[in-house]
C-alpha positions as CSV (number, residue, x, y, z in Angstrom):
1,M,-18.3,-16.1,28.5
2,T,-22.1,-15.9,28.4
3,Q,-22.4,-16.6,32.0
4,K,-20.5,-13.5,32.9
5,T,-22.4,-10.9,30.3
6,G,-25.9,-10.1,30.8
7,R,-28.2,-10.0,27.8
8,N,-28.5,-5.9,28.4
9,E,-25.0,-5.5,29.3
10,P,-22.4,-4.0,26.8
11,C,-20.8,-7.0,24.9
12,W,-17.5,-8.1,26.0
13,C,-15.9,-7.6,22.5
14,G,-15.9,-3.8,22.8
15,S,-18.2,-3.3,19.9
16,G,-20.4,-0.8,22.0
17,K,-23.5,-2.9,21.3
18,K,-25.6,-4.7,23.9
19,Y,-24.4,-8.4,24.4
20,K,-27.9,-9.5,23.1
21,Y,-27.4,-7.8,19.7
22,C,-23.7,-8.7,19.2
23,H,-22.2,-12.0,20.5
24,Y,-25.1,-13.6,22.2
25,D,-25.6,-17.0,20.6
26,R,-22.8,-16.1,18.0
27,D,-21.7,-19.6,18.1
28,K,-25.0,-20.8,16.5
29,Q,-25.0,-18.2,13.7
30,D,-24.2,-18.9,10.0
31,P,-20.7,-18.4,9.2
32,L,-19.7,-15.4,7.0
33,K,-20.7,-15.7,3.4
34,I,-18.7,-14.5,0.4
35,Q,-21.5,-12.6,-1.0
36,E,-21.6,-10.5,2.4
37,A,-18.0,-9.8,1.7
38,I,-18.5,-8.5,-1.8
39,I,-21.5,-6.3,-0.7
40,A,-19.2,-4.8,2.3
41,T,-16.5,-4.2,0.1
42,K,-18.6,-2.2,-2.5
43,K,-20.0,-0.2,0.3
44,A,-16.7,0.5,1.6
45,Q,-15.6,1.9,-1.7
46,K,-16.3,5.6,-1.2
47,E,-15.9,8.4,-3.9
48,Y,-14.7,11.7,-2.7
49,C,-11.8,14.2,-4.1
50,L,-8.7,14.2,-2.0
51,H,-7.3,17.6,-3.4
52,P,-6.9,20.3,-0.6
53,H,-9.2,22.6,-2.6
54,A,-11.9,19.8,-3.1
55,S,-15.4,21.5,-3.0
56,N,-18.6,21.7,-4.9
57,A,-17.3,24.9,-6.3
58,D,-13.8,23.9,-7.1
59,C,-14.3,20.2,-8.3
60,K,-15.1,19.6,-11.8
61,G,-16.3,16.5,-13.5
62,D,-17.1,13.1,-11.9
63,I,-15.1,11.4,-9.3
64,I,-12.8,9.2,-11.4
65,R,-11.0,6.0,-11.1
66,A,-7.6,7.7,-10.6
67,H,-4.6,5.6,-11.2
68,S,-2.1,5.5,-8.7
69,I,0.3,4.2,-11.5
70,Q,-0.4,5.9,-14.5
71,R,-1.9,4.0,-17.3
72,N,-0.5,5.8,-20.4
73,G,3.6,5.4,-20.3
74,G,2.8,3.0,-17.4
75,L,0.6,0.1,-17.3
76,N,-0.1,-0.1,-21.0
77,Q,4.0,-0.9,-21.3
78,I,3.5,-4.1,-19.6
79,A,0.0,-5.1,-20.0
80,V,-0.9,-8.1,-22.2
81,N,-4.1,-7.8,-24.2
82,G,-5.1,-4.8,-21.8
83,H,-4.4,-6.9,-18.5
84,V,-1.8,-7.2,-15.8
85,Y,-1.4,-9.2,-12.8
86,M,-2.3,-8.0,-9.3
87,L,-2.8,-9.4,-6.1
88,N,-6.5,-10.4,-5.3
89,N,-7.0,-9.1,-1.9
90,Q,-10.5,-8.1,-1.9
91,L,-12.4,-9.8,1.0
92,G,-14.8,-12.0,-1.1
93,S,-11.7,-13.8,-2.9
94,F,-9.9,-13.9,0.6
95,I,-12.6,-15.9,2.1
96,K,-13.1,-18.0,-1.1
97,S,-9.6,-18.9,-1.2
98,A,-9.4,-19.7,2.5
99,G,-6.8,-16.9,3.1
100,Q,-4.4,-18.0,0.2
101,L,-2.7,-15.5,-2.0
102,E,-4.0,-15.3,-5.5
103,Y,-2.6,-13.2,-8.4
104,G,-5.2,-12.6,-11.1
105,L,-5.5,-10.8,-14.3
106,I,-7.1,-7.4,-14.2
107,G,-7.7,-4.7,-16.9
108,I,-5.7,-1.6,-16.8
109,N,-8.8,0.5,-16.6
110,K,-9.4,-0.8,-13.2
111,A,-5.7,-1.6,-12.0
112,T,-4.1,0.3,-9.2
113,T,-7.2,2.6,-9.4
114,F,-8.9,4.4,-6.3
115,T,-11.8,6.8,-6.4
116,G,-10.0,9.8,-4.8
117,F,-10.1,12.5,-7.1
118,C,-12.4,14.3,-9.3
119,N,-11.5,14.6,-13.0
120,Y,-10.3,18.2,-12.9
121,H,-8.0,18.0,-9.9
122,D,-6.6,14.6,-11.2
123,T,-5.7,16.1,-14.4
124,T,-4.4,19.4,-13.3
125,T,-2.4,18.1,-10.3
126,F,-0.6,15.3,-12.0
127,Q,0.1,17.0,-15.5
128,P,3.6,17.6,-15.0
129,I,4.3,13.8,-14.7
130,E,1.8,12.6,-16.9
131,Q,2.3,14.8,-20.0
132,K,6.0,15.4,-19.9
133,P,8.9,13.0,-20.3
134,F,10.2,11.9,-16.7
135,S,13.2,13.5,-15.3
136,P,14.3,13.2,-11.8
137,S,13.5,16.3,-9.9
138,Q,12.1,17.6,-6.7
139,E,9.0,18.5,-8.3
140,S,8.5,15.0,-10.2
141,A,9.3,13.2,-6.8
142,F,7.0,15.2,-4.9
143,L,4.0,14.6,-7.4
144,L,4.9,10.9,-7.4
145,S,5.1,10.9,-3.7
146,Y,1.7,12.9,-3.1
147,R,-0.2,10.6,-5.5
148,A,1.1,7.5,-3.4
149,L,0.3,9.2,-0.2
150,C,-3.2,9.9,-1.4
151,R,-3.7,6.4,-2.6
152,E,-2.5,5.1,1.0
153,L,-4.8,7.5,2.8
154,Y,-7.8,6.1,0.8
155,S,-6.6,2.7,1.4
156,K,-6.4,3.2,5.0
157,R,-10.0,4.6,5.1
158,F,-11.1,1.6,2.9
159,Q,-9.4,-0.7,5.5
160,L,-11.2,1.1,8.4
161,E,-14.5,0.7,6.7
162,S,-13.9,-3.0,5.9
163,V,-12.8,-4.2,9.2
164,K,-16.4,-3.9,10.4
165,L,-17.1,-7.0,8.3
166,L,-14.1,-8.4,9.9
167,H,-15.6,-8.3,13.2
168,E,-18.2,-10.7,11.9
169,G,-15.7,-13.4,11.1
170,D,-16.3,-15.5,14.3
171,R,-19.8,-16.3,13.5
172,G,-20.5,-19.9,13.9
173,K,-17.3,-20.2,16.0
174,S,-16.9,-21.5,19.6
175,Q,-16.9,-18.9,22.3
176,E,-13.2,-19.5,23.0
177,Y,-12.4,-18.8,19.3
178,Q,-14.6,-15.8,19.4
179,K,-12.4,-14.1,22.3
180,T,-9.0,-15.0,20.7
181,Y,-10.5,-13.7,17.1
182,Q,-11.9,-10.4,18.5
183,K,-8.8,-9.6,20.4
184,S,-6.7,-10.1,17.2
185,I,-9.1,-8.0,15.2
186,N,-9.3,-5.2,17.8
187,L,-5.5,-5.0,17.6
188,Y,-5.5,-4.9,13.8
189,E,-8.2,-2.0,14.0
190,S,-5.9,-0.2,16.4
191,G,-3.0,-0.6,13.9
192,I,-5.1,0.9,11.0
193,N,-6.3,3.7,13.0
194,A,-2.7,4.5,14.2
195,G,-1.5,4.2,10.4
196,L,-4.4,6.3,9.2
197,K,-3.3,9.0,11.9
198,D,0.2,9.0,10.4
199,V,-1.0,9.2,6.9
200,E,-3.4,12.2,7.3
201,Y,-0.7,14.1,9.2
202,H,1.9,13.7,6.2
203,K,-0.9,14.3,3.8
204,Q,-1.5,17.9,5.2
205,L,2.1,18.6,5.1
206,Y,2.1,17.7,1.5
207,D,-1.2,19.7,0.8
208,V,0.3,22.9,2.2
209,K,3.4,22.4,-0.4
210,L,1.3,21.5,-3.1
211,I,-1.0,24.7,-2.8
212,A,2.3,26.8,-2.7
213,A,4.0,24.6,-5.4
214,D,7.0,24.7,-3.2
215,Y,9.2,21.6,-3.5
216,S,12.3,22.9,-1.6
217,D,11.8,20.4,1.0
218,V,11.5,17.4,-1.0
219,S,14.4,14.7,-0.6
220,Y,14.4,12.0,-3.5
221,Y,16.8,9.3,-4.8
222,A,16.2,7.8,-8.3
223,V,17.6,4.8,-10.0
224,C,17.0,4.7,-13.7
225,F,16.9,1.4,-15.9
226,D,17.5,0.5,-19.4
227,R,14.1,-1.0,-19.8
228,V,10.6,-1.0,-18.5
229,P,10.3,-2.5,-15.4
230,D,8.6,-6.0,-15.1
231,F,6.2,-4.6,-12.4
232,M,5.1,-1.3,-11.4
233,C,4.2,0.1,-7.7
234,S,3.2,3.3,-6.0
235,S,2.7,3.7,-2.3
236,A,4.1,4.7,1.0
237,I,5.5,3.0,3.8
238,L,6.7,3.6,7.4
239,L,10.3,2.8,7.5
240,E,11.1,-0.6,9.6
241,M,14.6,-1.6,8.4
242,D,17.5,-0.7,5.9
243,F,19.2,-3.2,3.3
244,R,21.8,-3.9,5.7
245,G,19.6,-5.4,8.3
246,N,19.6,-2.3,10.8
247,V,16.3,-1.7,12.4
248,L,15.2,1.8,11.8
249,Q,11.9,1.9,13.7
250,D,11.2,-1.4,15.8
251,S,7.9,-2.9,17.2
252,Q,7.9,-0.6,20.3
253,D,7.8,2.4,18.1
254,F,4.8,1.1,16.3
255,K,3.0,0.1,19.3
256,D,3.4,3.9,20.5
257,L,0.2,5.2,18.9
258,N,1.1,8.6,19.9
259,K,4.6,8.5,18.2
260,R,4.8,10.2,14.9
261,L,6.7,7.5,12.7
262,L,8.8,8.7,9.7
263,Q,7.7,7.4,6.3
264,C,8.9,7.0,2.6
265,S,7.2,7.1,-0.6
266,F,7.9,4.6,-3.3
267,S,7.2,4.7,-7.0
268,L,8.3,2.1,-9.5
269,I,7.5,3.5,-13.1
270,G,7.8,3.0,-16.9
271,T,9.5,6.0,-18.6
272,D,10.1,7.1,-22.4
273,T,13.6,5.7,-21.9
274,G,13.0,2.7,-19.9
275,G,12.1,2.7,-16.3
276,A,12.9,4.5,-12.6
277,A,12.4,3.6,-8.9
278,I,12.1,6.9,-7.0
279,F,12.0,7.1,-3.3
280,S,11.1,10.3,-1.8
281,W,9.9,12.3,1.6
282,L,9.3,15.6,2.6
283,G,11.3,17.5,5.5
284,A,14.1,16.1,7.7
285,N,14.1,12.5,8.0
286,P,17.4,11.0,9.3
287,L,15.9,7.4,9.0
288,G,15.1,7.9,5.4
289,I,19.0,9.0,4.9
290,R,20.0,5.8,6.5
291,F,17.6,3.8,4.4
292,I,18.8,5.1,1.1
293,E,22.5,5.4,2.0
294,S,22.1,1.4,2.7
295,L,20.5,0.8,-0.9
296,D,23.1,3.3,-2.6
297,S,25.9,0.9,-1.2
298,Y,24.7,-2.0,-3.7
299,S,26.4,-2.3,-6.9
300,D,24.7,-1.6,-10.2
301,D,24.4,-5.4,-10.7
302,D,22.7,-6.0,-7.3
303,I,20.7,-2.9,-6.7
304,T,17.8,-3.8,-9.0
305,H,17.4,-7.2,-7.1
306,A,17.2,-5.2,-4.0
307,I,14.5,-3.1,-5.3
308,L,12.6,-6.4,-6.2
309,R,12.9,-7.4,-2.4
310,F,11.8,-4.1,-1.2
311,T,8.6,-4.2,-3.6
312,F,7.3,-7.4,-3.0
313,E,8.1,-7.4,0.7
314,F,6.2,-4.3,1.7
315,F,3.7,-3.4,-1.3
316,E,0.5,-4.9,-2.3
317,N,-0.5,-2.1,-5.1
318,V,2.0,-3.7,-7.3
319,A,0.9,-4.5,-11.3
320,I,3.0,-7.2,-12.8
321,S,3.6,-8.1,-16.4
322,P,1.9,-11.1,-17.7
323,K,4.8,-12.0,-19.8
324,W,7.2,-11.7,-17.0
325,W,5.1,-13.5,-14.3
326,E,4.2,-16.3,-16.5
327,S,8.0,-16.9,-17.5
328,L,8.9,-17.2,-14.0
329,T,9.8,-20.6,-12.7
330,Q,7.6,-22.2,-9.8
331,D,10.3,-21.4,-7.3
332,G,10.6,-17.9,-8.5
333,K,6.8,-17.3,-8.1
334,D,7.1,-18.9,-4.4
335,I,9.8,-16.3,-3.8
336,I,7.4,-13.7,-4.8
337,R,4.5,-15.1,-2.9
338,Q,6.4,-15.7,0.3
339,R,7.7,-12.1,0.3
340,T,4.1,-10.7,-0.4
341,K,2.6,-13.1,2.6
342,A,4.9,-11.7,4.9
343,G,3.7,-8.1,4.2
344,L,0.2,-9.4,4.7
345,D,0.7,-11.2,7.9
346,L,-1.6,-9.3,10.6
347,Y,0.4,-10.9,13.5
348,G,3.7,-11.8,12.1
349,Q,6.9,-9.7,12.6
350,R,9.5,-9.3,9.9
351,S,13.0,-10.2,10.2
352,P,15.4,-7.1,10.2
353,K,17.4,-9.0,7.6
354,C,14.5,-9.4,5.1
355,L,16.0,-6.9,2.5
356,M,19.2,-8.4,2.6
357,D,20.5,-10.1,-0.5
358,D,18.8,-13.8,-0.8
359,G,20.6,-14.6,-4.0
360,A,17.4,-14.7,-6.0
361,R,17.8,-13.2,-9.6
362,L,14.5,-12.7,-11.2
363,I,14.9,-9.9,-13.3
364,E,17.6,-8.4,-16.0
365,W,17.2,-4.6,-15.8
366,K,20.4,-2.6,-16.0
367,V,21.1,0.6,-14.1
368,T,21.6,3.7,-16.5
369,A,21.8,6.2,-13.9
370,R,21.4,7.3,-10.2
371,S,20.5,10.5,-8.8
372,K,19.4,12.3,-5.6
373,E,18.6,15.5,-3.7
374,I,18.8,15.1,0.0
375,I,17.6,17.6,2.3
376,H,19.6,17.4,5.6
């Protein structure tokens, strides 16, 4: 490798730097340190307001730690001594644990937060779902979906900033390893860019509807429970497969960086009467309809377990009740970890059957109602 690249030539890794400032003698450099990862993580966490009217004139108050899962009536319903369990996926912890999954306690003041709104826009935008009892509707589904989408946009931008440090992860490694490693990271970075492009596209559509307070194009499916869920979630996803094992968008769709992929937002929340899982999207989405039809085919006894599989298979922004987590058997915890690991595997490919019933019964929620509004 070094014989083919001159010191003043562009580095072979594609960074745009000269070889002498990039991978020259990298095998002799000190490996990446945890402290470097911690510093880089802090630098990657920007503060800005994602509201479409965000400006110096319109924003009021400081940029806040906006909760993607509301604290009042949400996280505080499952917290123990003000803490919940969450996946610790910060770069420093990931390096320290040698890539192993870790769940740790985190205070609900920090759990599920992102610095993506000023105080004024966070308060006024989400007031209808923060200060009123939850009721399934196009408005409540839209606002839950919008918050999940904003958090996903912030997360994608954060990942893109963080990937800069990942490119340094081959320090102290052999040149053969460097080549394989950089190829993988470049592929990962391309995926983040593609995902960011998709999220930005959908965010623009939602911004128009938010400003107009027009929720007529919102489709939603809600399942209500008799009790507060043992874990809560708020995020958005590009649909891959349904609950019957049918592929909705395959690997070729995801590799086509110019193709617009169809998404669905998901919120699992506590309510004043128990809890609810809400799936939602904006505009025409035939794959979303197929996805919901496959979920709705489950009986009341089985659908809650399907929602558990979906939550841990696809999302990392999950806050877990310490009481529930600590009550699980080791086998139960391993089931959760395996699903979470599948979602974080950069290079693996999920089985189309991953959402089908695996026989695990780890929760005891009872369904009290199902409701939907589907736009065809």
